[in-house]
C-alpha positions in Angstrom: -113.2 -28.8 124.7 -116.7 -28.1 126.5 -117.4 -30.1 129.2 -121.1 -31.4 129.0 -122.2 -34.4 131.1 -124.2 -37.0 129.1 -125.7 -40.4 130.3 -125.7 -42.1 126.9 -122.7 -40.7 124.9 -120.2 -42.9 126.8 -117.0 -42.3 124.1 -115.3 -39.2 125.0 -114.0 -38.6 121.5 -117.3 -39.1 120.0 -118.9 -36.6 122.1 -116.1 -33.9 121.5 -116.6 -34.6 117.7 -120.3 -34.2 118.0 -119.8 -30.7 119.9 -117.1 -29.7 117.5 -119.4 -30.1 114.5 -122.5 -28.4 116.5 -120.0 -25.3 117.2 -118.9 -25.0 113.8 -122.3 -25.4 112.3 -124.1 -22.9 114.4 -120.7 -20.3 113.8 -121.4 -20.8 110.1 -125.0 -20.0 110.4 -124.6 -17.4 112.8 -122.0 -15.7 110.2 -124.2 -16.2 107.3 -127.0 -14.3 109.4 -124.5 -11.8 110.7 -125.0 -12.8 114.2 -122.9 -13.7 117.0 -123.3 -16.4 119.4 -122.2 -15.9 123.2 -119.8 -18.8 124.2 -122.3 -19.8 127.1 -124.9 -20.2 124.5 -122.9 -22.4 122.0 -122.1 -24.7 124.9 -126.0 -24.9 125.5 -126.8 -25.7 122.2 -124.0 -28.3 122.0 -125.5 -29.9 125.2 -129.0 -29.5 123.8 -128.0 -31.5 120.5 -126.3 -34.5 122.7 -129.5 -34.7 124.7 -131.5 -34.8 121.7 -129.2 -37.5 120.0 -128.9 -39.6 123.2 -133.1 -39.6 123.4 -133.2 -40.2 119.6 -131.1 -43.5 119.9 -132.8 -44.5 122.7 -136.1 -44.3 120.9 -134.7 -45.7 117.8 -133.6 -48.7 119.7 -136.9 -49.2 121.4 -138.9 -49.3 118.2 -136.6 -52.0 116.9 -136.9 -54.2 120.0 -140.7 -53.4 120.1 -140.7 -54.9 116.6 -138.8 -57.7 118.0 -135.7 -57.0 115.9 -131.9 -56.7 117.5 -130.9 -54.1 114.6 -132.4 -50.7 113.9 -133.6 -50.1 110.1 -134.9 -46.8 108.2 -138.3 -47.4 109.6 -137.5 -47.4 113.2 -135.5 -43.7 112.3 -138.7 -42.7 110.5 -141.2 -43.6 113.4 -139.1 -42.0 116.0 -138.9 -38.6 114.1 -142.5 -38.7 112.4 -143.9 -35.4 114.3 -140.8 -33.2 113.1 -142.0 -32.7 109.4 -138.6 -30.9 108.7 -136.8 -33.8 110.0 -138.8 -36.2 107.8 -138.5 -34.3 104.6 -134.6 -34.4 105.3 -134.9 -38.4 105.6 -137.1 -38.7 102.8 -134.5 -37.0 100.7 -132.0 -39.2 101.9 -134.0 -42.1 101.1 -134.6 -40.8 97.5 -130.9 -40.6 96.7 -130.2 -44.2 98.2 -132.7 -45.5 95.9 -131.6 -43.5 93.1 -128.0 -44.8 94.0 -129.3 -48.2 93.9 -131.1 -48.1 90.3 -128.0 -46.9 89.1 -126.0 -49.7 90.5 -128.5 -52.0 89.5 -128.7 -50.8 86.0 -124.8 -50.8 85.6 -125.0 -54.7 86.7 -128.1 -55.4 84.2 -126.0 -53.8 81.6 -123.0 -55.8 82.5 -124.7 -59.0 82.5 -126.5 -58.5 78.9 -123.3 -57.8 77.5 -121.0 -60.8 77.8 -118.1 -59.3 75.7 -117.3 -56.4 78.2 -116.8 -58.9 80.9 -114.0 -61.3 80.6 -113.1 -63.4 83.4 -109.5 -64.9 83.5 -109.0 -68.4 85.0 -106.6 -68.0 88.0 -103.3 -68.5 87.4 -101.0 -71.3 89.0 -99.9 -70.2 92.4 -102.6 -67.7 92.8 -105.4 -68.1 95.5 -108.4 -69.7 94.4 -110.6 -67.3 96.2 -110.0 -64.5 93.5 -110.9 -64.1 90.1 -109.6 -61.3 87.9 -112.3 -59.4 86.0 -111.2 -56.7 83.7 -108.0 -56.2 85.7 -109.7 -56.2 88.9 -109.3 -58.5 91.8 -112.6 -59.5 93.3 -112.9 -61.7 96.5 -115.8 -64.0 96.9 -118.5 -62.9 98.6 -117.6 -59.1 97.6 -121.0 -59.6 95.2 -123.0 -61.0 97.9 -122.1 -57.8 99.9 -122.8 -55.7 97.0 -126.5 -57.5 96.4 -127.1 -57.1 100.3 -126.3 -53.1 99.8 -128.8 -53.5 97.1 -131.4 -55.0 99.1 -130.8 -52.1 101.8 -131.3 -49.3 99.2 -134.5 -51.1 97.9 -135.9 -51.2 101.2 -135.1 -47.4 101.5 -137.1 -47.1 98.2 -140.2 -49.0 99.8 -140.0 -46.9 102.9 -140.0 -43.9 101.0 -143.0 -45.0 98.7 -144.8 -46.1 102.3 -144.1 -42.6 103.9 -144.7 -40.4 101.2 -148.5 -41.8 100.5 
């Protein structure tokens, strides 16, 4: 692939995948506009994209550290790209999609809780592990519901951020 020096992207495989995705995207866009892109221009676009992503990663990490957190959240990302309206618009669209998916999941869970006839829980059979239950023919491990609840909280956080930044 193309040899581009970067300081933050240490995984060569990741770097190559990013470059490949950039090249593919540029080629598709150029084809749609009936343009041809010189190979050295393609390399430059890929290098610029990698540098941008590296700086974005550093900035997001700094916002999280400044907030006293060790993990990055959506608010850090929105703060980082706040001066680029098109990126903010795209992120807000993603946040809205996540919030919509969260609402659908919550509605389905609420429907299942309200209709006890649909939810049939069998008792574990002899010789079966105690950490699984059979619900409508599916095996659920303990903690799986906790994970789904955690994901719903993340979606709710996305909805809160969407409302905050749209106001």
